[in-house]
C-alpha positions in Angstrom: 76.5 117.5 191.8 73.1 117.0 193.4 70.6 114.3 192.4 68.4 116.8 190.5 71.3 117.8 188.2 72.2 114.2 187.6 68.7 113.4 186.7 68.5 116.3 184.2 71.7 115.2 182.5 70.6 111.6 182.3 67.2 112.5 180.9 68.0 115.2 178.4 71.7 116.0 177.7 73.0 112.4 177.3 70.3 111.4 174.7 70.9 114.7 172.9 74.6 114.2 172.7 74.1 110.6 171.5 71.7 111.8 168.8 74.0 114.6 167.7 77.0 112.2 167.5 75.0 109.7 165.4 73.8 112.5 163.1 77.4 113.8 162.6 78.6 110.3 162.0 75.9 109.6 159.3 76.4 113.0 157.7 80.2 112.3 157.7 79.6 108.9 156.0 77.2 110.2 153.4 79.1 113.4 152.7 82.3 111.5 152.4 80.6 108.9 150.1 79.3 111.7 147.9 82.7 113.3 147.7 84.2 109.9 146.9 81.7 109.4 144.1 82.5 112.8 142.6 86.2 111.9 142.8 85.8 108.7 140.7 86.5 108.6 137.0 83.6 109.1 134.6 83.2 105.5 133.7 82.9 104.6 137.4 79.9 107.0 137.6 78.2 104.9 134.9 79.0 101.6 136.7 77.7 103.1 140.0 74.4 104.1 138.4 74.1 100.6 136.8 74.6 98.9 140.2 72.0 101.2 141.8 69.4 100.3 139.2 70.3 96.7 139.3 70.1 96.5 143.1 67.2 98.8 143.9 64.9 99.3 140.9 61.4 97.9 141.7 61.5 95.5 138.7 64.2 93.0 137.9 66.5 94.2 135.2 68.8 92.2 132.9 72.5 93.2 132.9 72.6 93.4 129.1 69.5 95.7 129.1 71.3 98.1 131.4 74.4 98.0 129.2 72.4 98.7 126.0 70.6 101.6 127.6 73.9 103.1 128.8 75.4 102.7 125.3 72.4 104.4 123.7 72.7 107.3 126.1 76.4 107.7 125.2 76.0 107.3 121.5 72.9 109.4 120.9 74.8 112.7 120.3 72.8 113.7 117.3 69.8 112.5 115.2 72.0 110.2 113.1 74.1 108.4 115.7 72.5 105.3 117.2 73.2 102.0 118.9 72.0 99.0 116.9 71.6 96.2 119.5 71.8 92.5 118.5 68.0 92.2 118.3 67.9 95.0 115.6 70.5 93.3 113.4 68.0 91.9 110.9 66.1 95.2 110.6 69.4 97.0 110.1 70.4 94.6 107.3 67.1 94.8 105.6 67.1 98.6 105.6 70.7 99.2 104.5 71.5 96.2 102.3 68.0 95.9 100.6 67.5 92.3 101.5 65.7 90.2 104.1 64.8 86.6 104.8 61.3 85.7 103.8 59.3 84.2 100.9 59.0 87.4 98.8 55.4 88.6 98.4 53.3 91.6 99.2 50.1 91.1 101.2 47.3 93.5 102.2 44.1 93.5 104.2 43.4 92.4 107.7 40.1 90.3 107.8 38.8 87.8 107.2 42.3 86.9 105.9 45.3 88.7 104.5 45.4 88.6 100.7 48.4 88.2 98.3 48.7 91.3 96.2 51.7 90.0 94.1 54.8 87.8 94.4 58.2 89.3 93.6 59.7 87.9 90.4 62.0 85.0 91.1 60.9 84.7 94.7 60.0 81.5 96.6 56.4 82.8 96.7 56.3 83.0 92.9 57.9 79.5 92.7 55.1 78.2 95.0 52.5 79.5 92.6 51.2 82.3 94.8 49.4 85.1 93.0 47.0 88.0 93.3 43.9 87.2 95.3 45.2 84.1 97.1 44.4 84.3 100.8 46.8 83.2 103.6 44.5 81.5 106.2 47.2 79.7 108.2 51.0 79.8 108.9 52.7 76.8 110.5 49.4 75.5 111.9 48.4 78.9 113.3 45.0 80.2 112.1 45.7 83.7 110.6 42.2 84.6 109.4 41.8 87.3 112.1 45.4 88.5 112.1 46.8 91.8 110.7 49.3 91.9 107.8 52.1 92.7 110.4 51.2 89.7 112.5 51.2 87.4 109.5 54.5 88.9 108.3 56.1 88.3 111.8 55.2 84.6 111.6 56.8 84.2 108.2 59.9 86.5 108.6 61.6 84.7 111.6 65.2 85.3 112.8 67.8 83.0 111.2 65.0 81.6 109.0 67.0 81.3 105.8 66.6 77.8 104.3 63.9 76.9 106.7 60.5 75.9 105.5 57.2 77.7 106.4 54.0 75.8 105.9 51.2 78.1 104.5 47.5 77.3 104.4 46.2 79.0 101.3 42.7 79.6 100.0 43.3 80.2 96.2 41.6 82.9 94.3 38.4 81.8 92.6 36.1 83.6 90.2 33.2 82.1 92.1 34.4 83.7 95.4 35.1 81.9 98.7 34.4 78.4 97.3 37.9 77.1 96.7 39.2 74.6 99.2 42.3 75.6 101.2 45.5 73.7 100.6 48.8 73.4 102.5 52.2 74.2 100.8 55.7 74.3 102.3 57.8 77.2 101.0 61.5 77.6 101.8 62.5 80.9 103.2 65.3 82.6 101.3 67.1 85.9 101.2 64.9 88.3 99.2 66.5 91.2 97.3 64.4 94.2 96.8 65.5 96.2 93.8 66.6 99.7 94.4 66.1 100.7 90.7 62.5 100.6 89.5 60.2 101.8 86.7 62.7 102.4 83.8 60.7 103.6 80.8 60.8 106.0 77.8 58.5 108.9 78.8 58.8 110.8 75.4 59.5 108.4 72.5 59.7 111.2 70.0 62.6 113.0 71.8 64.0 109.9 73.4 63.6 111.1 77.0 64.1 108.2 79.5 63.1 107.9 83.1 64.2 105.7 86.0 63.8 105.8 89.8 66.5 105.1 92.3 64.9 104.3 95.6 68.0 103.8 97.8 71.8 103.4 97.6 72.1 99.7 98.4 74.9 97.1 97.8 74.1 96.6 94.1 72.5 99.9 93.2 75.0 101.0 90.6 74.9 97.7 88.8 71.1 97.8 88.7 71.1 101.4 87.5 73.7 100.7 84.8 71.7 97.7 83.5 68.5 99.8 83.4 70.2 102.6 81.6 71.7 100.2 79.0 68.2 98.9 78.3 66.8 102.4 78.0 69.7 103.3 75.6 68.8 100.3 73.4 65.2 101.7 73.4 66.3 105.0 72.1 67.1 107.1 75.2 68.8 110.4 74.3 68.3 112.2 77.6 67.3 111.1 81.1 65.3 112.0 84.2 66.8 110.3 87.3 64.2 110.3 90.1 65.8 110.5 93.5 62.7 111.6 95.4 62.1 109.9 98.7 65.7 108.4 98.5 67.1 108.8 102.0 70.6 107.7 101.1 72.5 104.5 101.8 76.1 103.4 101.0 78.6 106.1 100.2 80.6 103.9 97.8 77.4 103.4 95.7 76.8 107.2 95.6 80.3 107.7 94.2 79.8 104.9 91.7 76.5 106.3 90.5 78.0 109.7 90.1 80.8 108.1 88.1 78.3 106.9 85.5 77.6 110.5 84.5 80.8 112.4 85.4 84.1 111.5 83.7 86.5 112.9 86.2 86.2 115.1 89.2 85.7 115.5 92.9 82.5 114.0 94.3 82.8 115.2 97.9 85.1 116.1 100.7 84.8 115.1 104.3 86.0 117.0 107.4 86.5 115.4 110.8 88.9 115.4 113.8 90.4 111.9 113.6 92.8 110.3 111.2 91.0 109.1 108.0 88.1 111.5 108.3 89.5 114.3 106.2 89.3 112.9 102.7 88.7 113.9 99.1 86.6 111.4 97.1 86.8 111.5 93.4 85.0 109.6 90.7 85.8 105.9 90.5 87.6 104.0 87.7 84.2 102.9 86.4 83.6 104.1 82.8 81.4 107.2 82.6 79.1 105.5 80.1 76.4 108.2 80.2 78.6 111.3 80.6 77.1 112.8 77.4 73.5 112.2 78.2 71.5 115.4 79.2 70.4 114.8 82.8 67.7 116.1 85.1 67.5 114.9 88.7 64.2 114.9 90.6 64.7 115.7 94.3 62.4 116.6 97.2 62.4 117.1 101.0 63.0 113.4 101.6 66.1 113.3 99.4 68.9 113.0 101.9 72.5 111.9 102.6 74.0 109.8 99.7 71.3 111.3 97.5 72.5 114.8 98.3 76.1 113.7 97.6 75.2 112.6 94.1 72.9 115.6 93.4 75.4 118.1 94.9 78.3 116.8 92.9 76.4 116.7 89.6 75.0 120.2 90.2 78.4 121.7 91.2 80.0 120.2 88.1 77.2 121.6 86.0 76.5 118.1 84.9 72.8 117.9 85.9 69.8 120.1 86.5 68.0 119.7 89.8 64.2 119.8 89.6 61.7 119.7 92.5 62.0 120.9 96.1 64.8 121.6 98.5 66.5 118.5 99.8 66.6 117.3 103.4 69.9 118.7 104.4 71.9 115.8 105.9 75.6 116.7 105.6 77.0 114.5 108.3 78.9 111.2 107.7 78.3 108.2 110.0 80.6 105.2 110.5 79.0 101.9 111.4 81.4 100.0 113.8 80.5 96.4 114.6 80.8 95.1 118.2 80.8 91.5 119.5 79.1 90.9 122.8 78.7 87.7 124.8 75.1 87.4 126.1 74.2 84.3 128.2 77.3 82.5 126.7 76.3 83.3 123.1 78.3 85.7 120.9 76.1 88.3 119.4 76.7 91.2 116.9 75.8 94.8 117.7 76.7 98.0 115.8 77.5 101.5 116.9 76.7 104.1 114.3 78.3 107.4 115.1 78.9 110.7 113.2 82.6 110.9 112.5 82.8 113.8 110.0 80.7 116.2 107.8 80.8 116.3 104.1 80.9 119.2 101.7 80.2 119.4 98.0 82.9 120.0 95.4 82.1 123.7 95.5 82.5 123.8 99.2 78.8 123.8 100.3 77.9 122.2 103.7 74.2 121.1 103.6 73.6 120.1 107.2 70.5 121.6 108.7 71.1 124.1 111.5 69.6 122.6 114.7 70.3 121.7 118.3 70.3 118.3 119.8 66.8 118.5 121.2 65.2 120.2 118.2 62.1 118.6 116.7 63.4 116.3 113.9 60.4 117.0 111.8 61.0 120.8 111.8 62.7 121.9 108.6 65.1 124.9 108.7 64.6 127.0 105.6 68.3 127.3 104.7 68.8 123.6 104.4 70.0 121.1 101.8 70.4 121.7 98.0 68.4 124.3 96.2 66.9 123.0 93.0 67.6 124.8 89.7 63.9 124.5 88.8 61.8 124.9 91.9 58.6 122.8 91.7 57.4 122.3 95.3 54.6 119.9 96.4 51.7 122.2 97.4 49.7 120.1 99.8 50.0 117.0 102.1 47.3 115.3 100.0 49.4 115.8 96.9 52.4 114.4 98.8 50.6 111.3 100.0 49.2 110.6 96.5 52.6 111.1 94.9 54.4 108.5 97.1 51.5 106.0 96.7 51.7 106.6 92.9 55.4 106.0 92.8 55.0 102.8 94.8 52.3 101.5 92.4 54.6 102.3 89.5 56.9 99.6 90.7 54.4 96.9 89.7 54.3 96.0 86.0 51.2 96.4 83.9 50.6 92.6 83.4 50.5 92.1 87.2 48.2 95.1 87.6 45.7 93.6 85.1 45.7 90.5 87.4 45.3 92.6 90.5 42.5 94.6 89.0 40.6 91.3 88.3 41.3 89.5 91.5 41.7 92.3 94.1 39.2 94.9 93.1 39.2 96.5 96.6 42.8 97.5 96.1 42.8 100.8 94.1 45.6 101.8 91.9 47.0 105.3 92.0 47.2 106.8 88.5 47.8 110.2 87.1 44.7 112.4 86.7 43.0 110.5 89.6 41.2 113.3 91.5 43.1 115.8 89.5 46.6 114.5 90.5 49.5 114.5 88.2 53.2 114.2 88.7 54.0 117.9 88.2 57.7 117.5 89.0 58.3 114.8 86.4 56.4 116.8 83.8 58.5 119.9 84.6 61.7 117.8 84.2 60.5 116.4 80.9 59.6 119.9 79.6 63.0 121.0 80.7 64.7 118.3 78.6 62.5 119.2 75.7 63.8 122.7 75.9 60.4 124.2 76.9 61.3 125.5 80.4 63.0 128.8 81.5 64.5 128.6 85.0 62.5 130.6 87.5 64.0 132.3 90.5 64.0 130.3 93.7 60.9 131.0 95.7 
């Protein structure tokens, strides 16, 4: 081999061979790693992704945040399944059990200071003498005059605050305006129970037609409802309108107990699942059906869902009640809430996993779940959903819908308190019937039905 050939090999072929060898080695390593990753079990894939994010993501991530995100991704199989991390525990309790820790008042307005609208009966706020028109100008030494209602609420409703005092700086209402001197008062936070049964009244004294609204199926709903109905019976109730509009559900056991007040014996619902214990038949409870002979109309609408549809479907299938209003939401799936204990920074914390474990069907075999895919718009209503009312009285416009819910909320406050609010909080307008031509058409239709003045129209 001459010197020219040796020079060529040294200059070109040797580097090329070295580069090719390195490339093959790197390809072999990466390809093998990819194959090895694919060969791992599925849980290892998740751990591998968590390590990558933990090691390489441009911002520092906390291990529990990665774990929570992974759990959410696994659990989120449908619109109802969710992971309730430890920081959401208070919100979950308040929503489902109907109670929270605070002082028990309603406030409104943002500036110059939030104003007390009214204090809940029996609450620490009522015990401290707070009433309509009083202004909250400070919380625990923090000036709140330029804060929103949510910001003030967040200062008062603190985590693990039960039994702990909050110091309020209050400017009391005065007929002379902003002349009263503020004062400080310590108020002990307590567990506040929001009633689920509201506005019981006789709407037609001549015929004895009663009315009551059930807002949600909470821990004590059946006891609250039975107490309200007993009072209405003493006032002369002979028939009843039970308002379930806007009731998005709640506890299954309370739905069965409420049904049992009106149905002497029978199936309330069936559940169908794929694991032991999810294929069940639920019958009325041993509770006495005190109001089994009372003619009954149920008000329902597009927001009536879940446990509400269980009650309405059972009473409709047993020909025990007449449904009046709009089609219901169409939630026919059953969720189980399973508690989990995690240790975070040496502290044991409670989380909950809420997953769909079965579907429920009415006594007549109807499945009411809306037909949809996982990524469908949750606001889109499928026409063949939910329960069909016997007497179809739909809400015609969004303006009417907004007014109706505001009106129902205002009905929760008694007339004596409203008189005080009208005097001390004139800027807060009350929603009443005939305001701007609005009336509760669905309630009027139900009352007419119980009077015997309605003929069932065909479903639109």
